[in-house]
Legacy VTK file of the C-alpha trace (Angstrom):
# vtk DataFile Version 3.0
C-alpha trace
ASCII
DATASET POLYDATA
POINTS 353 float
150.245 85.164 96.172
146.771 85.769 97.707
148.358 85.900 101.171
150.655 88.656 99.928
147.645 90.631 98.664
145.949 90.541 102.077
149.202 91.463 103.799
149.724 94.401 101.428
146.145 95.595 102.013
146.614 95.580 105.762
150.056 97.179 105.411
148.486 100.007 103.421
146.137 100.706 106.311
149.017 100.533 108.771
151.191 102.979 106.851
148.290 105.341 106.239
147.455 105.476 109.938
151.113 105.360 111.058
150.433 102.578 113.528
152.967 100.296 115.222
153.541 96.741 114.071
150.464 94.459 114.020
149.987 92.464 117.203
147.138 90.177 116.140
146.342 87.939 113.177
142.898 87.421 111.565
142.620 83.814 110.366
140.271 83.225 107.401
138.667 80.039 106.069
141.376 79.609 103.443
144.091 79.608 106.063
145.132 83.145 105.152
146.234 85.415 107.992
145.558 89.136 107.918
147.707 91.224 110.285
145.818 93.759 112.381
146.042 95.923 115.497
144.190 94.828 118.583
143.666 98.432 119.736
141.803 99.333 116.518
139.739 96.148 116.518
138.781 96.605 120.166
137.811 100.226 119.598
135.482 99.445 116.676
133.937 96.124 117.767
132.948 95.234 121.349
132.838 91.562 120.374
136.417 91.632 119.108
137.385 93.547 122.231
136.091 90.699 124.407
138.014 88.177 122.294
141.212 90.201 122.506
140.972 90.612 126.263
140.821 86.859 126.858
144.025 85.633 128.473
146.369 83.626 126.286
147.097 80.013 127.197
150.790 80.613 126.707
152.483 83.962 127.058
154.672 83.328 124.061
151.806 82.230 121.819
150.668 84.485 118.993
147.199 86.059 119.274
144.992 84.765 116.442
141.304 85.610 115.863
139.541 83.147 113.521
136.792 84.567 111.274
135.557 81.545 109.377
132.615 80.571 107.226
132.870 83.457 104.730
135.177 84.072 101.748
138.685 85.323 102.506
138.124 88.477 100.447
134.983 89.251 102.437
137.018 89.041 105.683
139.632 91.277 104.106
136.957 93.840 103.182
135.557 93.591 106.728
138.959 94.245 108.333
139.561 97.052 105.870
136.324 98.716 106.963
137.319 98.410 110.630
140.475 100.389 109.871
139.189 102.910 107.319
135.365 103.038 107.715
135.155 102.661 103.949
133.616 100.013 101.737
133.688 100.217 97.948
130.698 99.563 95.717
132.563 96.622 94.204
133.005 95.057 97.651
129.352 95.659 98.465
128.331 94.086 95.172
130.411 90.941 95.773
130.305 90.517 99.533
127.379 92.618 100.777
125.555 89.642 102.294
128.712 88.352 103.993
129.586 91.803 105.322
126.087 92.163 106.731
126.474 88.893 108.621
129.928 89.899 109.908
128.752 93.354 110.953
125.948 91.760 112.983
128.074 89.041 114.575
130.834 91.475 115.578
128.513 94.403 116.422
129.716 97.009 113.943
126.591 99.201 113.524
128.090 101.608 110.984
128.913 98.775 108.596
125.569 97.122 109.295
123.688 100.248 108.223
125.775 100.497 105.082
125.183 96.833 104.249
121.450 97.122 104.916
121.183 99.913 102.363
123.546 98.259 99.899
121.902 94.834 99.971
118.382 96.308 99.761
119.408 98.158 96.591
120.656 94.920 95.033
117.669 92.657 95.619
116.856 90.256 92.800
114.281 87.575 92.128
116.917 84.928 92.843
118.373 86.239 96.106
115.425 87.870 97.860
114.391 84.746 99.831
117.949 84.244 101.100
118.149 87.912 102.070
114.870 87.653 104.013
116.303 84.802 106.050
119.516 86.735 106.646
117.587 89.884 107.639
115.715 87.872 110.264
118.913 86.367 111.655
120.764 89.695 111.643
117.924 91.709 113.182
117.673 94.074 110.200
113.994 95.175 110.168
114.386 97.765 107.384
115.941 95.206 105.066
113.342 92.614 106.068
110.497 94.993 105.210
111.981 95.880 101.824
112.418 92.200 101.036
108.819 91.497 101.956
107.592 94.300 99.724
109.814 93.033 96.905
108.380 89.515 97.224
104.851 90.942 97.304
105.482 92.766 94.030
107.152 89.767 92.307
105.510 86.785 93.982
104.886 84.670 90.879
108.504 84.954 89.740
109.928 84.390 93.227
107.849 81.218 93.655
109.743 79.662 90.718
113.195 80.125 92.288
115.248 77.460 94.015
115.398 79.614 97.136
111.615 79.579 97.497
111.410 75.814 96.956
114.153 75.232 99.501
112.323 77.456 101.974
109.089 75.501 101.465
110.901 72.263 102.363
112.994 73.532 105.272
111.304 76.645 106.672
107.521 76.485 106.162
107.010 79.021 108.961
108.834 81.643 106.914
106.634 80.840 103.919
103.563 81.300 106.130
104.992 84.584 107.401
105.526 85.853 103.851
102.037 84.830 102.707
100.505 86.459 105.772
102.396 89.676 105.025
101.131 89.632 101.428
97.559 89.066 102.606
97.807 91.942 105.079
99.308 94.177 102.390
96.377 93.436 100.077
93.937 94.125 102.908
95.636 97.457 103.596
95.407 98.384 99.921
91.695 97.589 99.817
91.105 99.478 103.044
93.061 102.485 101.776
91.204 102.398 98.457
87.864 102.254 100.259
88.820 105.139 102.558
89.887 107.230 99.570
86.598 106.552 97.828
84.691 107.502 100.975
86.799 110.632 101.399
86.083 111.556 97.788
82.354 111.158 98.394
82.490 113.348 101.502
84.447 115.961 99.555
81.806 115.875 96.837
79.079 116.408 99.410
81.020 119.278 100.954
81.552 120.902 97.562
77.903 120.418 96.630
76.854 122.348 99.733
79.391 125.115 99.051
78.012 125.386 95.542
74.479 125.411 96.922
75.330 128.297 99.245
77.002 130.107 96.345
73.871 129.827 94.194
71.516 130.727 97.056
73.560 133.767 98.084
75.043 135.181 94.877
73.147 133.523 92.093
74.835 132.089 89.046
74.475 131.652 85.333
70.788 130.759 85.066
69.710 130.176 88.664
69.780 132.383 91.735
67.795 133.682 94.733
64.288 134.899 93.978
65.288 138.517 94.868
68.516 138.526 92.815
68.711 138.577 89.042
71.015 135.748 87.902
74.023 136.760 85.823
73.239 135.722 82.302
76.629 134.426 81.229
77.091 132.387 78.119
79.873 130.287 79.611
79.854 128.047 82.685
80.604 129.362 86.180
84.352 129.420 86.845
84.049 129.473 90.635
82.883 125.866 91.010
83.353 123.174 88.392
80.164 121.515 89.631
78.023 124.656 89.498
76.518 124.002 86.101
75.453 120.494 87.109
73.900 121.810 90.328
71.909 124.398 88.396
70.568 121.743 86.044
69.434 119.714 89.026
67.791 122.744 90.580
65.723 123.105 87.426
64.871 119.408 87.539
63.724 119.696 91.135
61.636 122.751 90.319
59.897 121.092 87.385
59.638 117.507 88.603
55.966 116.450 88.450
56.497 113.548 90.821
57.817 115.936 93.466
54.795 118.194 92.976
52.424 115.292 93.675
54.110 114.561 97.011
56.315 111.685 95.929
59.403 112.657 94.099
61.971 110.791 92.071
65.224 109.461 93.503
67.055 112.668 92.593
64.497 114.786 94.407
64.722 112.593 97.516
68.474 112.918 97.569
68.081 116.672 97.264
66.072 116.654 100.466
68.931 114.787 102.090
71.384 117.395 100.826
69.262 120.203 102.284
69.052 118.362 105.574
72.805 117.816 105.562
73.389 121.517 104.976
71.104 122.348 107.877
72.997 119.953 110.154
76.282 121.652 109.366
75.249 125.275 108.947
76.161 127.551 111.875
74.555 130.708 110.465
70.887 129.838 110.755
69.666 133.437 111.135
71.501 134.731 108.066
71.598 131.578 105.954
69.857 131.948 102.597
69.648 128.258 101.769
65.958 127.319 101.764
64.563 125.218 104.625
67.746 125.498 106.676
65.956 126.782 109.782
62.962 124.486 109.253
65.174 121.407 109.176
66.876 122.488 112.398
63.536 122.961 114.136
62.266 119.638 112.847
65.427 117.921 114.051
64.902 119.361 117.528
61.259 118.328 117.639
61.656 114.826 116.264
65.156 114.207 117.594
66.388 113.426 114.105
69.936 114.074 115.215
69.771 110.957 117.371
70.356 108.946 114.193
73.897 107.598 114.693
74.509 107.067 110.967
73.432 110.597 110.189
75.682 112.031 112.887
78.584 110.033 111.467
77.899 111.383 107.975
77.872 114.959 109.276
81.172 114.440 111.091
82.788 112.874 108.038
81.714 115.714 105.748
82.943 118.335 108.221
86.236 116.487 108.580
86.669 116.226 104.807
85.910 119.917 104.416
88.419 120.895 107.100
91.119 118.585 105.712
90.585 119.897 102.204
90.769 123.539 103.289
93.987 122.920 105.247
95.851 120.758 102.761
94.670 122.261 99.481
93.432 125.814 100.052
93.729 126.637 96.356
92.855 123.271 94.919
91.252 123.087 91.534
87.688 121.919 91.525
87.441 118.405 90.194
84.933 116.759 87.919
81.311 117.801 88.026
79.204 116.317 90.759
76.647 113.736 89.856
73.198 115.037 89.272
72.011 113.332 92.448
74.128 115.720 94.513
71.933 118.798 94.141
68.625 120.519 93.362
66.662 123.269 95.046
63.322 124.504 96.317
61.083 126.093 93.705
59.993 129.115 95.719
63.547 130.091 96.594
64.820 130.540 93.058
64.387 132.535 89.936
64.851 130.305 86.897
65.803 131.809 83.551
LINES 1 354
353 0 1 2 3 4 5 6 7 8 9 10 11 12 13 14 15 16 17 18 19 20 21 22 23 24 25 26 27 28 29 30 31 32 33 34 35 36 37 38 39 40 41 42 43 44 45 46 47 48 49 50 51 52 53 54 55 56 57 58 59 60 61 62 63 64 65 66 67 68 69 70 71 72 73 74 75 76 77 78 79 80 81 82 83 84 85 86 87 88 89 90 91 92 93 94 95 96 97 98 99 100 101 102 103 104 105 106 107 108 109 110 111 112 113 114 115 116 117 118 119 120 121 122 123 124 125 126 127 128 129 130 131 132 133 134 135 136 137 138 139 140 141 142 143 144 145 146 147 148 149 150 151 152 153 154 155 156 157 158 159 160 161 162 163 164 165 166 167 168 169 170 171 172 173 174 175 176 177 178 179 180 181 182 183 184 185 186 187 188 189 190 191 192 193 194 195 196 197 198 199 200 201 202 203 204 205 206 207 208 209 210 211 212 213 214 215 216 217 218 219 220 221 222 223 224 225 226 227 228 229 230 231 232 233 234 235 236 237 238 239 240 241 242 243 244 245 246 247 248 249 250 251 252 253 254 255 256 257 258 259 260 261 262 263 264 265 266 267 268 269 270 271 272 273 274 275 276 277 278 279 280 281 282 283 284 285 286 287 288 289 290 291 292 293 294 295 296 297 298 299 300 301 302 303 304 305 306 307 308 309 310 311 312 313 314 315 316 317 318 319 320 321 322 323 324 325 326 327 328 329 330 331 332 333 334 335 336 337 338 339 340 341 342 343 344 345 346 347 348 349 350 351 352
């Protein structure tokens, strides 16, 4: 009965394509023979072409191609794909792993791509270790990578499966490979998280200096240049979300008694660093209205302050963050207020209300 089903499947292909009588038989593990056409097989698979072109031992003998080691229905689905270039979701669900192996062995790249996508979409806790091994054997890097990521996300559950235990006993190198991948993935996450935090800090510094220039040039709610009357608004500045915090720090810097005695608190010292950073980046020294901009440049030239490698790196990072931000998000919303340690200002340069 099953033999008749395979014969009817192949006959359907034959009638649909209006081909001559089959001239080759595909022998499956169950002893079932599936009729096929050597011309179609040779056209789709170079491996089958080489098998077909081998001379027969006896001229009268029937040409038979054995495809063993997989279920008969999987072979039937494989032959069906060779004739029609179609594979149903039901076939992929049942025989996706077998079809992937067959597509690799017989060099059918179109089916291999389809199986790679289909199997990767059907990964489970129970089968992922087996699929990793198959992906390695079948040279399927995309599937291998997805399996690795799946194991990384579900490691505790995967470690309880029979597939993982079998791998530990029979393929410890694969276990080491998986654990190494997980370790590298965690390292990449930490590195990416650290880079994002650093980028956020550089963006904050860049925004603090933009806000500083805004206050020094235009003036804002309660603070502005000594020759410009600040706009006495009741609400916060809507141009920079951090502007209100910067103004508060300007007032702190102006009134700090420790700064007046020549020392200065930690916030005042960081303000000096912000002014120096602005001076290092500013390219409008003659027209710049930020206090001490020119003085810092002259001091840097005299004392060779710019020889500080760490300082040069900071300047480059802030410039890079500013450029990246302006290119990728030209209309970005200003984020949370800067910390109070990001700003302040020189007493003589401002009018405080």
